[in-house]
N, C-alpha and C positions, 0 to 999 in steps of 0.2 A: 262371251263378250259382255262387259259391263261399262256403261257410260254414266257419268255423273255430271250434271250441269252445274259447274262451280260458279260460273257467272254468265249472264245473258244480257247484261245492260249495255247501253251505248257509252260514248265518251263522256256523257254528262251524268251518268249514274241514274238515269230516269227510273222512277219507281223504286228507288233505293236498292237497285240491283247492282251487283259487282260487274266489273268489266268482263269481256268475253274470255271464257276458258272452259274447255271440256276435258274431263278426266276420263281417259279410256284405258281399260285393262283388258287385254286379250293376248292369247298365246304366250302367257307367262311374262308379258311386257307391260309396262305402265307408261303411257304417253299423254302429254298435254297437247291439246289442239288449241293454240293461242295461249297467251300468257299476259293478259292485260295488267295495267299498273296495280290493280287491287288484288291480284291473284294470290299473293302470299297470305294475306289476311283471310281471304275467302277459303283457301285450302285448310288453313288452321281452324277456321270456324267450323268446318265439316269434319275435323279430326283426321285429315289426310296427311300422312307422313311425307314431307317433302323429299326425304332421302330415298323413297321408293321410286321416284320418277326416273325413267331411263332416257327419255327423249322428249323434246318439245318441237312441235311442228307449227310454223307460223304461216298464216294465210296471207298476211300483208304487214306492212311496217308502220301502221298507225299506233300511237301510244297506248290506246285501249286494247290493242291486240298483242303488243310485244313489250310494253313498258314495265312489266313485272320482272323481266329477266334480271336486271341488275340486283334487285332485292333478293331474288331466288339464289343467285350466285353467291352473294355475300352471306346469306343464311347458311348455304352449304359450306362455305369456307370457315365461318366463325361460330356457328351455332350447332349444326348437326355434324360438322367436321367430316364431310363426305370424303371418301377415298376411292370412289369408283367413277368411271367415265360418265359424262353427260353429253348427249348429242343434241344439237339444235339444227333444224332444217328449215330453210325459208327461201324467199325469192332472192334474186340477185341484189347485192348491196346489204344483205343481212349482217355480215360480219362487221362492216364499217359502221353501220347504225348501232349495233349492240356495243361496240367499243366506244363509240361517241357517247351513248347513253350512260355507260358505266362511268366515263370520265366526267361528264357533266354532273351526275348525281353524287359521285364520290370521287372528288379530285385525287389523282394519284393512283387510282385503282388499276390503271393500265400497266402499272409497274408491279402489280401484285404477283407474288410467287404462289400460284394456286396449288393447293394441296391435292387437288384432283384434276384430271385432264378433262377439259371441255372443248368441243370442236363445233364448227359451223359448216354445214353443207348448203351451198346455194344452188337452187334448182331453177333452171330457166323456165320462164312461163310460156306455155304454148309451143314449146320446142320438143320434138321427140327425143327421148333419151334411151340409149341402148342398155345402160347398166346403172343401178343405184346401189350404194353400199352404206350401211349404217352400223358403225361400231357400237356395241352395247356391253354392259357388264353382265358376265355370266355368273354361275354359282360360285360362291367362295371367293369372289373378287377376280375370277378368271376373265379373260377377254373373249367375247363372243360377238356375233354380228349377224345381220340379215343382208342378203344380197338379192336384188330383184333384176331380172333380165327380160327385156322386151323381145320376144321371138321375131316379131316383124322387123325390128331394127337389126337384129342379128342376121336375119336372112338378107336384108338389104346390104348390110356391110359386107357379108360374104360374097355377094354377087359383084359389088363394086371392087373388092380386092382380088377377086378371082380365086378364092380359097373355098374349101369345103365348109359347109355349115357347121359341121362338128368342130373344125378347127377354130372358127370364129366364136362359137359358144365356149370353147375351152379358154380362149383369150379373154373373154368377158368375165368368166369365173375367176381367173387369175387376177384380172384387173380389180374386181370387186374385193377379193381377199386382201390384196395389197392395200387398198383403201382402209379396210377394217383394221389392218395392222398399223395404220398411221402414215402410210406413204401418200404423197400427193404430187400433182403435176400442174404446170400452168395451163390455162385455157387459151393458149395462143399457138402460133405456128411452131413454137419450141416444144410443144407437148411431146412429140415423138422423139425428141432428143434428150428428154429429162431422165434423170437417174431411175425414176420409177418405171418409165416406159422401157428402158433398156433392161431392167431387172425382169419385167413382165415378159419380154421377148426371150430372154435367156431361160426362164422357167418354162415357157411354151415349147421351146426347142427340146428341153429335157422331157417334157410331158409326152411329146410325140414319139 
C-alpha cells in the first residue's frame, strides 16, 4: 500500500496547503480519499496521472472535500479523454450535490454526453450494510469490481428470512455482481419489486 498526501489543508488553504485529498494505491487499485476543490492542481503538481484513478471516496460534502470533482470529471472528458469507469462513493445526498456542483460551475454540464461511465454510490452513515459493490475498470478496459459482504449482517438476514446462511450469502454475492454490472434498485418499499431484484431471485433459483 502506498499513500500520498496530496492535500491536508482546510477550507482556507491555511499554510499554503491544498484542500484535503489522499492518494491511495493498493491491491492494484488507485483511490482518492476526498477530492477538495484544489485537487486537480495538486495531483498534477505531484505528477499523478488523473486517468489512473479508479474511485473517489468522500468523507463528507464540504467543498474542501468534494469540490474538485467537477474539475476532475471535465479533465477526464476533454483532456485525458478517459474511456473507463469512475466510481464515486459518499454519504447520502452525494449524487445530488455533485450534479448541482457540476451545473453551478459549468452551466449545461448536466446535459453532457459523457465519454466514460461514472457512477455514485451513497453509503448510509452509521447504518449496518450487508453488501457493498464497487464497479472498477479491469485490465484492457474490461469491467471488474470489488464486493464486500458483512458476515454478521448476512447471518442476521438469514435468521430473519428463515433461510440457510449459505443461501443468503449466495443472494448477497449475486446482488453485488448485479450492482457491478450496472443494475440498481430504489431504496424504498419497491426495492423487492424492482427489475434488478427479480433478476437476482431468478439467478438465485438457478444457482440452487
